C-alpha positions in Angstrom: 83.4 97.4 88.6 87.1 97.3 89.5 87.5 98.0 93.2 89.9 100.6 94.7 92.3 98.7 97.0 94.4 99.6 100.0 96.4 97.3 102.3 96.1 97.4 106.1 98.4 95.7 108.6 97.3 95.1 112.2 99.5 96.9 114.7 99.6 96.5 118.5 97.2 99.3 119.0 94.6 97.7 116.7 94.4 94.5 118.8 91.7 93.8 121.4 91.8 91.6 124.5 90.9 88.6 122.4 94.0 89.0 120.3 92.5 90.2 117.0 91.6 93.5 115.3 89.1 95.4 117.4 85.7 96.1 115.8 86.2 99.8 116.2 89.4 99.6 114.1 87.5 98.0 111.3 85.2 101.1 111.2 88.3 103.3 111.1 89.7 101.2 108.2 86.4 101.5 106.4 86.6 105.3 106.8 90.3 105.3 105.7 89.7 103.4 102.5 86.6 105.5 101.6 88.6 108.7 102.1 91.5 107.4 100.1 89.2 106.4 97.3 87.4 109.8 97.2 90.7 111.7 97.2 92.2 109.4 94.5 89.3 109.6 92.1 87.4 112.8 92.6 88.7 116.0 90.9 90.3 118.4 93.4 87.4 120.9 93.0 85.0 118.2 94.2 87.2 117.3 97.2 87.4 120.9 98.2 83.6 121.6 97.6 82.1 118.5 99.3 82.5 116.4 102.4 80.8 113.1 103.3 79.1 112.1 106.5 78.1 108.5 107.5 74.4 107.9 108.1 74.7 104.2 108.5 77.2 101.3 108.7 76.2 97.7 108.2 79.2 95.4 109.0 79.5 91.6 108.8 82.5 90.1 110.6 83.5 86.9 108.9 87.0 86.2 110.3 89.7 87.4 112.6 93.0 89.2 111.9 95.9 89.0 114.4 98.8 91.3 115.1 101.1 91.7 112.0 98.6 90.2 109.6 97.7 92.2 106.5 94.3 92.5 104.7 93.5 94.1 101.4 90.7 96.5 101.6 88.5 96.8 98.5 85.9 99.5 98.0 83.5 100.5 95.2 80.2 102.3 94.6 77.8 99.9 93.1 74.7 102.0 92.5 73.9 105.6 91.6 73.2 108.0 94.4 69.7 108.6 95.8 69.5 112.3 96.4 72.3 113.3 98.8 73.0 109.6 99.7 74.9 106.7 98.3 76.2 103.4 99.5 79.9 102.5 99.5 80.7 98.8 99.6 83.9 97.6 101.3 85.4 94.2 101.9 88.7 93.1 103.6 90.3 90.0 102.3 93.1 88.2 104.2 96.4 86.9 102.9 94.7 83.5 102.9 92.2 84.8 100.3 89.3 84.6 102.8 86.9 87.5 103.4 87.4 88.9 107.0 84.9 91.8 107.0 82.4 93.1 104.5 80.4 96.4 104.9 77.9 98.7 103.4 78.2 102.3 104.5 75.5 104.9 103.6 77.0 108.3 103.2 75.4 111.7 102.6 77.1 114.5 100.8 77.6 117.9 102.5 78.2 121.1 100.6 81.2 122.6 102.5 80.1 126.2 101.7 76.7 125.9 103.3 77.2 123.0 105.7 74.0 121.4 104.4 73.2 118.2 102.7 73.3 118.4 98.9 72.0 116.2 96.1 74.9 114.3 94.6 75.4 115.8 91.0 76.1 113.4 88.2 79.6 114.7 87.6 80.5 113.9 91.2 79.1 110.4 91.1 80.2 109.6 87.5 83.8 108.7 88.1 82.9 106.3 90.9 80.3 104.5 88.8 82.5 103.9 85.7 84.7 100.8 85.5 88.3 101.7 86.2 90.9 100.5 83.7 93.4 99.6 84.9 92.4 99.0 88.6 93.3 101.7 91.1 95.9 100.3 93.4 97.3 102.5 96.1 100.0 101.5 98.5 100.3 103.7 101.6 102.9 102.9 104.2 101.0 104.8 106.8 97.5 106.0 106.4 97.3 107.8 109.7 96.8 111.1 107.9 93.5 109.7 106.5 92.2 109.2 110.0 91.4 112.6 111.5 90.8 111.1 114.9 94.4 109.8 115.2 93.7 106.1 114.5 96.3 103.8 113.0 96.4 101.7 109.9 
């Protein structure tokens, strides 16, 4: 599987009292890359019909990122959905090539018209389970629009 990638650069507002990216920011970046992947790959009719809610985050912090440092976020869907749920895998790799954070997020699909959970149809999951050729690479100068709660990237 070729991962979807997106760069993130630590800004002053992302840094905690210890001088590195705050854990809450990593969660925002996980959400931002997942949203960008969904919007880049899914047909517009799926984006308009369905939304995703997080049911679980599992995050392993492997290293620190300081002000001004850039990491490359990589995300992919490794396995078919289970009913309304599927797992999104994410990792962030520093400029030094070392993994800084890795995560598994379980999401559930919501039908926007009913507001209820819905089983993930094969045509919704399919594009995320196929190997991309060539890899999807997106460069966004600012991804604030991907963070509905006003976070920064």
